[in-house]
C-alpha positions as YAML, in Angstrom:
chain: A
units: angstrom
residues:
- id: 1
  name: MET
  ca: [-9.30, 50.12, -17.74]
- id: 2
  name: PRO
  ca: [-5.50, 50.08, -17.51]
- id: 3
  name: PHE
  ca: [-3.94, 46.83, -18.65]
- id: 4
  name: ASP
  ca: [-2.20, 45.72, -15.47]
- id: 5
  name: THR
  ca: [-2.17, 42.39, -13.66]
- id: 6
  name: PRO
  ca: [-5.08, 42.00, -11.21]
- id: 7
  name: LEU
  ca: [-4.35, 41.43, -7.53]
- id: 8
  name: ILE
  ca: [-5.56, 38.02, -6.33]
- id: 9
  name: GLY
  ca: [-6.81, 38.34, -2.78]
- id: 10
  name: LEU
  ca: [-8.35, 36.20, -0.06]
- id: 11
  name: SER
  ca: [-11.50, 37.27, 1.77]
- id: 12
  name: THR
  ca: [-11.32, 36.73, 5.50]
- id: 13
  name: ALA
  ca: [-14.83, 35.25, 5.15]
- id: 14
  name: SER
  ca: [-13.26, 32.32, 3.29]
- id: 15
  name: VAL
  ca: [-11.79, 30.81, 6.45]
- id: 16
  name: TYR
  ca: [-14.85, 31.09, 8.73]
- id: 17
  name: PRO
  ca: [-15.27, 29.81, 11.44]
- id: 18
  name: GLU
  ca: [-11.56, 30.54, 11.81]
- id: 19
  name: SER
  ca: [-10.74, 34.14, 12.63]
- id: 20
  name: THR
  ca: [-9.54, 37.20, 10.75]
- id: 21
  name: ALA
  ca: [-6.07, 36.52, 12.15]
- id: 22
  name: HIS
  ca: [-6.10, 33.01, 10.66]
- id: 23
  name: ALA
  ca: [-7.10, 34.45, 7.27]
- id: 24
  name: PHE
  ca: [-3.95, 36.57, 7.14]
- id: 25
  name: GLY
  ca: [-1.90, 33.53, 8.08]
- id: 26
  name: TRP
  ca: [-3.46, 31.47, 5.29]
- id: 27
  name: ALA
  ca: [-2.97, 34.27, 2.75]
- id: 28
  name: ALA
  ca: [0.69, 34.58, 3.65]
- id: 29
  name: SER
  ca: [1.46, 30.85, 3.70]
- id: 30
  name: LEU
  ca: [-0.33, 30.11, 0.41]
- id: 31
  name: GLY
  ca: [0.97, 33.14, -1.46]
- id: 32
  name: TYR
  ca: [-2.11, 35.30, -1.99]
- id: 33
  name: ASP
  ca: [-1.34, 38.84, -3.11]
- id: 34
  name: ALA
  ca: [-3.67, 40.57, -0.66]
- id: 35
  name: VAL
  ca: [-6.56, 40.23, 1.79]
- id: 36
  name: GLU
  ca: [-10.10, 41.60, 1.81]
- id: 37
  name: VAL
  ca: [-11.29, 42.21, 5.38]
- id: 38
  name: MET
  ca: [-14.91, 41.28, 5.98]
- id: 39
  name: VAL
  ca: [-16.00, 43.45, 8.90]
- id: 40
  name: GLY
  ca: [-18.20, 41.11, 10.90]
- id: 41
  name: ILE
  ca: [-18.87, 39.53, 14.26]
- id: 42
  name: ASP
  ca: [-15.19, 38.66, 14.77]
- id: 43
  name: ALA
  ca: [-14.09, 41.51, 17.06]
- id: 44
  name: LEU
  ca: [-10.66, 41.65, 15.41]
- id: 45
  name: SER
  ca: [-12.23, 42.53, 12.06]
- id: 46
  name: GLN
  ca: [-13.77, 45.65, 13.58]
- id: 47
  name: GLN
  ca: [-10.50, 47.06, 14.94]
- id: 48
  name: VAL
  ca: [-8.43, 49.18, 12.59]
- id: 49
  name: ASP
  ca: [-5.20, 48.88, 14.59]
- id: 50
  name: ALA
  ca: [-5.51, 45.11, 14.94]
- id: 51
  name: VAL
  ca: [-6.15, 44.63, 11.23]
- id: 52
  name: LYS
  ca: [-3.21, 46.87, 10.34]
- id: 53
  name: LYS
  ca: [-0.91, 44.93, 12.67]
- id: 54
  name: LEU
  ca: [-1.97, 41.64, 11.09]
- id: 55
  name: SER
  ca: [-1.22, 43.01, 7.63]
- id: 56
  name: ASP
  ca: [2.18, 44.30, 8.73]
- id: 57
  name: HIS
  ca: [3.08, 41.12, 10.61]
- id: 58
  name: HIS
  ca: [2.29, 38.80, 7.71]
- id: 59
  name: GLN
  ca: [3.46, 41.30, 5.07]
- id: 60
  name: VAL
  ca: [0.21, 40.88, 3.15]
- id: 61
  name: PRO
  ca: [-1.48, 44.11, 2.00]
- id: 62
  name: ILE
  ca: [-5.19, 44.79, 2.39]
- id: 63
  name: CYS
  ca: [-6.86, 45.51, -0.93]
- id: 64
  name: ALA
  ca: [-10.45, 45.99, 0.25]
- id: 65
  name: VAL
  ca: [-12.75, 46.33, 3.23]
- id: 66
  name: HIS
  ca: [-16.20, 44.71, 3.11]
- id: 67
  name: ALA
  ca: [-18.67, 46.91, 4.96]
- id: 68
  name: PRO
  ca: [-20.83, 45.20, 7.63]
- id: 69
  name: CYS
  ca: [-24.08, 45.11, 5.67]
- id: 70
  name: LEU
  ca: [-25.13, 41.47, 6.03]
- id: 71
  name: LEU
  ca: [-28.22, 40.44, 7.98]
- id: 72
  name: PHE
  ca: [-26.13, 39.05, 10.83]
- id: 73
  name: THR
  ca: [-23.94, 42.19, 11.03]
- id: 74
  name: GLN
  ca: [-26.82, 44.66, 11.30]
- id: 75
  name: ARG
  ca: [-25.55, 45.90, 14.68]
- id: 76
  name: VAL
  ca: [-21.81, 45.87, 13.94]
- id: 77
  name: TRP
  ca: [-20.53, 49.46, 14.13]
- id: 78
  name: GLY
  ca: [-23.99, 50.67, 15.15]
- id: 79
  name: THR
  ca: [-27.26, 50.59, 13.26]
- id: 80
  name: ASP
  ca: [-26.88, 53.66, 11.03]
- id: 81
  name: PRO
  ca: [-26.01, 52.34, 7.54]
- id: 82
  name: TRP
  ca: [-24.28, 55.54, 6.44]
- id: 83
  name: GLY
  ca: [-22.24, 55.50, 9.65]
- id: 84
  name: LYS
  ca: [-21.09, 51.98, 8.80]
- id: 85
  name: LEU
  ca: [-19.91, 53.13, 5.37]
- id: 86
  name: GLU
  ca: [-18.10, 56.13, 6.87]
- id: 87
  name: ARG
  ca: [-16.24, 53.82, 9.27]
- id: 88
  name: SER
  ca: [-15.47, 51.38, 6.44]
- id: 89
  name: ALA
  ca: [-13.89, 54.22, 4.46]
- id: 90
  name: GLU
  ca: [-11.87, 55.26, 7.52]
- id: 91
  name: MET
  ca: [-10.59, 51.71, 7.94]
- id: 92
  name: ALA
  ca: [-9.77, 51.42, 4.24]
- id: 93
  name: GLU
  ca: [-7.76, 54.63, 4.30]
- id: 94
  name: ALA
  ca: [-5.93, 53.63, 7.48]
- id: 95
  name: VAL
  ca: [-4.88, 50.20, 6.18]
- id: 96
  name: GLY
  ca: [-4.10, 51.24, 2.60]
- id: 97
  name: ALA
  ca: [-7.11, 49.66, 0.86]
- id: 98
  name: ASP
  ca: [-8.64, 51.46, -2.10]
- id: 99
  name: VAL
  ca: [-12.03, 49.68, -2.24]
- id: 100
  name: VAL
  ca: [-14.97, 49.30, 0.12]
- id: 101
  name: VAL
  ca: [-17.39, 46.57, -0.94]
- id: 102
  name: VAL
  ca: [-21.01, 47.37, -0.13]
- id: 103
  name: HIS
  ca: [-24.35, 45.64, -0.71]
- id: 104
  name: PRO
  ca: [-27.44, 47.53, -1.91]
- id: 105
  name: PRO
  ca: [-29.86, 48.43, 0.89]
- id: 106
  name: PHE
  ca: [-32.50, 45.98, 2.04]
- id: 107
  name: ARG
  ca: [-36.02, 46.87, 0.96]
- id: 108
  name: TRP
  ca: [-37.05, 47.78, 4.50]
- id: 109
  name: GLN
  ca: [-34.22, 50.37, 4.76]
- id: 110
  name: LYS
  ca: [-36.34, 52.86, 2.82]
- id: 111
  name: ASP
  ca: [-34.66, 56.08, 3.90]
- id: 112
  name: TYR
  ca: [-31.19, 54.66, 3.24]
- id: 113
  name: ALA
  ca: [-32.28, 53.29, -0.12]
- id: 114
  name: ALA
  ca: [-33.93, 56.50, -1.27]
- id: 115
  name: GLY
  ca: [-30.62, 58.35, -1.52]
- id: 116
  name: PHE
  ca: [-28.29, 55.39, -1.94]
- id: 117
  name: VAL
  ca: [-26.98, 55.99, -5.47]
- id: 118
  name: GLU
  ca: [-26.33, 59.66, -4.85]
- id: 119
  name: GLY
  ca: [-24.96, 59.00, -1.37]
- id: 120
  name: ILE
  ca: [-22.43, 56.48, -2.64]
- id: 121
  name: ALA
  ca: [-21.21, 58.97, -5.25]
- id: 122
  name: SER
  ca: [-20.88, 61.63, -2.57]
- id: 123
  name: LEU
  ca: [-18.90, 59.30, -0.28]
- id: 124
  name: GLU
  ca: [-16.51, 58.44, -3.11]
- id: 125
  name: ALA
  ca: [-15.94, 62.09, -3.97]
- id: 126
  name: ARG
  ca: [-15.32, 63.02, -0.35]
- id: 127
  name: THR
  ca: [-13.15, 60.07, 0.72]
- id: 128
  name: GLY
  ca: [-11.31, 59.09, -2.45]
- id: 129
  name: ILE
  ca: [-12.27, 55.46, -1.76]
- id: 130
  name: ALA
  ca: [-14.11, 53.39, -4.37]
- id: 131
  name: PHE
  ca: [-17.40, 52.01, -3.01]
- id: 132
  name: ALA
  ca: [-17.89, 48.97, -5.25]
- id: 133
  name: VAL
  ca: [-21.58, 48.01, -5.07]
- id: 134
  name: GLU
  ca: [-22.06, 44.24, -5.20]
- id: 135
  name: ASN
  ca: [-24.62, 42.27, -7.18]
- id: 136
  name: MET
  ca: [-27.12, 40.44, -5.00]
- id: 137
  name: TYR
  ca: [-30.13, 38.30, -6.03]
- id: 138
  name: PRO
  ca: [-33.88, 37.86, -5.70]
- id: 139
  name: TRP
  ca: [-34.73, 35.82, -2.63]
- id: 140
  name: ARG
  ca: [-36.11, 32.49, -3.77]
- id: 141
  name: ALA
  ca: [-37.95, 29.71, -1.96]
- id: 142
  name: SER
  ca: [-39.09, 26.42, -3.39]
- id: 143
  name: SER
  ca: [-42.73, 27.43, -3.13]
- id: 144
  name: ARG
  ca: [-42.58, 30.89, -4.73]
- id: 145
  name: ARG
  ca: [-40.96, 33.04, -7.33]
- id: 146
  name: GLY
  ca: [-38.08, 35.37, -6.53]
- id: 147
  name: MET
  ca: [-38.81, 38.34, -4.26]
- id: 148
  name: GLU
  ca: [-37.05, 41.66, -4.70]
- id: 149
  name: MET
  ca: [-35.43, 42.33, -1.33]
- id: 150
  name: TYR
  ca: [-33.03, 45.10, -2.33]
- id: 151
  name: LEU
  ca: [-33.45, 48.74, -3.32]
- id: 152
  name: PRO
  ca: [-32.88, 50.33, -5.73]
- id: 153
  name: GLY
  ca: [-32.27, 46.77, -6.99]
- id: 154
  name: TRP
  ca: [-30.06, 43.70, -6.70]
- id: 155
  name: ASP
  ca: [-28.27, 44.25, -10.04]
- id: 156
  name: PRO
  ca: [-25.83, 47.20, -9.81]
- id: 157
  name: SER
  ca: [-25.33, 47.18, -13.60]
- id: 158
  name: GLU
  ca: [-28.74, 48.87, -13.83]
- id: 159
  name: GLU
  ca: [-27.65, 51.92, -11.81]
- id: 160
  name: PRO
  ca: [-25.05, 54.64, -12.56]
- id: 161
  name: TYR
  ca: [-22.52, 53.53, -9.95]
- id: 162
  name: ALA
  ca: [-18.92, 54.52, -10.61]
- id: 163
  name: ASN
  ca: [-17.64, 51.24, -9.10]
- id: 164
  name: THR
  ca: [-19.18, 47.78, -8.94]
- id: 165
  name: THR
  ca: [-18.49, 44.24, -7.75]
- id: 166
  name: ILE
  ca: [-19.48, 40.91, -9.32]
- id: 167
  name: ASP
  ca: [-19.95, 37.92, -7.00]
- id: 168
  name: LEU
  ca: [-20.36, 34.64, -8.90]
- id: 169
  name: SER
  ca: [-22.25, 32.85, -6.11]
- id: 170
  name: HIS
  ca: [-24.83, 35.64, -5.97]
- id: 171
  name: ALA
  ca: [-25.09, 35.56, -9.76]
- id: 172
  name: ALA
  ca: [-25.76, 31.81, -9.59]
- id: 173
  name: ILE
  ca: [-28.82, 32.36, -7.39]
- id: 174
  name: ALA
  ca: [-30.07, 35.12, -9.71]
- id: 175
  name: LYS
  ca: [-29.29, 32.94, -12.75]
- id: 176
  name: SER
  ca: [-27.33, 35.85, -14.19]
- id: 177
  name: ASP
  ca: [-24.79, 35.55, -17.01]
- id: 178
  name: VAL
  ca: [-21.70, 37.06, -15.40]
- id: 179
  name: VAL
  ca: [-19.96, 37.87, -18.70]
- id: 180
  name: GLU
  ca: [-23.02, 39.80, -19.86]
- id: 181
  name: MET
  ca: [-23.20, 41.55, -16.49]
- id: 182
  name: ALA
  ca: [-19.53, 42.51, -16.76]
- id: 183
  name: GLU
  ca: [-20.15, 43.90, -20.23]
- id: 184
  name: ARG
  ca: [-23.03, 46.02, -18.92]
- id: 185
  name: MET
  ca: [-20.88, 47.30, -16.09]
- id: 186
  name: GLY
  ca: [-18.04, 48.20, -18.42]
- id: 187
  name: SER
  ca: [-15.35, 50.33, -16.83]
- id: 188
  name: SER
  ca: [-17.22, 50.51, -13.51]
- id: 189
  name: LEU
  ca: [-16.31, 46.87, -12.75]
- id: 190
  name: ARG
  ca: [-13.66, 47.27, -10.07]
- id: 191
  name: HIS
  ca: [-13.84, 44.18, -7.90]
- id: 192
  name: ILE
  ca: [-14.57, 40.44, -8.22]
- id: 193
  name: HIS
  ca: [-15.65, 37.89, -5.63]
- id: 194
  name: LEU
  ca: [-14.40, 34.75, -7.34]
- id: 195
  name: THR
  ca: [-16.40, 31.73, -6.26]
- id: 196
  name: ASP
  ca: [-19.08, 29.52, -7.84]
- id: 197
  name: GLY
  ca: [-22.61, 28.22, -7.43]
- id: 198
  name: SER
  ca: [-24.88, 25.45, -8.63]
- id: 199
  name: GLY
  ca: [-27.87, 27.68, -9.43]
- id: 200
  name: SER
  ca: [-29.81, 26.68, -6.31]
- id: 201
  name: ALA
  ca: [-31.52, 29.20, -4.02]
- id: 202
  name: LYS
  ca: [-28.63, 28.89, -1.54]
- id: 203
  name: ASP
  ca: [-25.67, 31.26, -1.42]
- id: 204
  name: GLU
  ca: [-23.13, 28.45, -1.74]
- id: 205
  name: HIS
  ca: [-19.77, 30.16, -2.40]
- id: 206
  name: LEU
  ca: [-18.25, 27.05, -3.93]
- id: 207
  name: VAL
  ca: [-14.61, 26.71, -4.91]
- id: 208
  name: PRO
  ca: [-14.41, 28.19, -8.44]
- id: 209
  name: GLY
  ca: [-14.80, 25.50, -11.09]
- id: 210
  name: ARG
  ca: [-17.06, 23.33, -8.93]
- id: 211
  name: GLY
  ca: [-20.29, 25.03, -10.01]
- id: 212
  name: VAL
  ca: [-22.09, 26.03, -13.18]
- id: 213
  name: MET
  ca: [-21.10, 29.69, -13.52]
- id: 214
  name: GLY
  ca: [-18.36, 29.27, -16.10]
- id: 215
  name: ALA
  ca: [-15.77, 30.84, -13.79]
- id: 216
  name: GLU
  ca: [-12.97, 29.85, -16.17]
- id: 217
  name: GLU
  ca: [-14.50, 31.69, -19.13]
- id: 218
  name: PHE
  ca: [-15.37, 34.65, -16.91]
- id: 219
  name: LEU
  ca: [-11.72, 35.04, -15.91]
- id: 220
  name: HIS
  ca: [-10.69, 34.73, -19.57]
- id: 221
  name: HIS
  ca: [-13.15, 37.53, -20.34]
- id: 222
  name: LEU
  ca: [-11.55, 39.69, -17.64]
- id: 223
  name: THR
  ca: [-8.15, 39.07, -19.16]
- id: 224
  name: ARG
  ca: [-9.32, 39.87, -22.70]
- id: 225
  name: THR
  ca: [-10.88, 43.14, -21.55]
- id: 226
  name: GLY
  ca: [-7.87, 44.25, -19.53]
- id: 227
  name: PHE
  ca: [-9.44, 44.07, -16.09]
- id: 228
  name: SER
  ca: [-6.93, 45.30, -13.51]
- id: 229
  name: GLY
  ca: [-8.97, 45.45, -10.33]
- id: 230
  name: HIS
  ca: [-9.07, 42.95, -7.50]
- id: 231
  name: VAL
  ca: [-10.01, 39.29, -7.86]
- id: 232
  name: VAL
  ca: [-10.82, 38.09, -4.35]
- id: 233
  name: LEU
  ca: [-11.53, 34.46, -3.48]
- id: 234
  name: GLU
  ca: [-14.66, 34.38, -1.31]
- id: 235
  name: ILE
  ca: [-15.44, 30.71, -0.79]
- id: 236
  name: ASN
  ca: [-17.24, 28.74, 1.92]
- id: 237
  name: THR
  ca: [-14.93, 26.38, 3.83]
- id: 238
  name: ARG
  ca: [-17.01, 26.02, 6.98]
- id: 239
  name: ARG
  ca: [-17.90, 22.42, 6.14]
- id: 240
  name: CYS
  ca: [-14.29, 21.35, 5.71]
- id: 241
  name: ALA
  ca: [-13.51, 18.40, 7.94]
- id: 242
  name: ASP
  ca: [-10.16, 19.79, 9.11]
- id: 243
  name: ARG
  ca: [-7.46, 22.35, 8.41]
- id: 244
  name: GLU
  ca: [-5.92, 20.17, 5.73]
- id: 245
  name: GLU
  ca: [-9.14, 20.20, 3.71]
- id: 246
  name: ARG
  ca: [-9.49, 23.97, 4.19]
- id: 247
  name: GLU
  ca: [-5.91, 24.48, 3.03]
- id: 248
  name: ALA
  ca: [-6.55, 22.36, -0.05]
- id: 249
  name: ASP
  ca: [-9.65, 24.39, -0.98]
- id: 250
  name: LEU
  ca: [-7.86, 27.72, -0.50]
- id: 251
  name: ALA
  ca: [-4.87, 26.53, -2.51]
- id: 252
  name: GLU
  ca: [-7.06, 25.13, -5.30]
- id: 253
  name: SER
  ca: [-8.94, 28.42, -5.52]
- id: 254
  name: LEU
  ca: [-5.74, 30.44, -5.81]
- id: 255
  name: ALA
  ca: [-4.34, 28.10, -8.45]
- id: 256
  name: PHE
  ca: [-7.59, 28.35, -10.44]
- id: 257
  name: ALA
  ca: [-7.46, 32.14, -10.41]
- id: 258
  name: ARG
  ca: [-3.82, 32.29, -11.45]
- id: 259
  name: ALA
  ca: [-4.23, 29.73, -14.21]
- id: 260
  name: HIS
  ca: [-7.21, 31.39, -15.87]
- id: 261
  name: LEU
  ca: [-6.05, 34.95, -15.40]
- id: 262
  name: GLY
  ca: [-2.69, 34.00, -16.85]
- id: 263
  name: VAL
  ca: [-0.89, 35.22, -13.73]
- id: 264
  name: THR
  ca: [2.50, 33.65, -13.05]
- id: 265
  name: THR
  ca: [2.93, 32.02, -9.65]
- id: 266
  name: PRO
  ca: [5.47, 34.05, -7.62]
...
């Protein structure tokens, strides 16, 4: 990896239930380097021109587009999973992003899963966009062991992807050591969702440092190994009592990232 300073971005998911437009406003006012657009049920997030105008208006670049591959976005941009990825690449190119974040297929998407690894490589070669496959987790319930719900698997370090993403909240559910995962991924590690988790079965997306994932040491590891991709804060602020509490969480997350990556505050 080249030894450059990572971009520290804000995921638009971090301000939900506020909108994509609010996310750009928060990123600009707090001093984030960039934004990752989560394409979701917010109509603005699905519109290339609207997203581009928000970026231009706030003078905050877009570093990544998160494809609509969550359970509750199954019908966003149609139901064809490859079509969703094609449109995500088109948005990324139009807004100047160089990464599309994508989850592995669900187990019931058998046709999609069967050619997923090869299909991702083909998309990257054809579009010039990095499709960074994100780590997920076994689905756990209190009454049973983890169930494998993703194909070819929830851990992208076990497949020959050219580009990968580590999400610390997902790793908390899977009880994965994120430093070891990063070492397995090696030079394919392109993108980080910086957050935290307690190790419960819930996808908590805590402010980094408030969980058990050793987010501080993980960022130190990235610095030691010369990581130069994107570090995007993807936290859950939906339970914040008001805008002041949301602002405090977003500011604390940015300060944490800068402090432990050794990045000077602009």
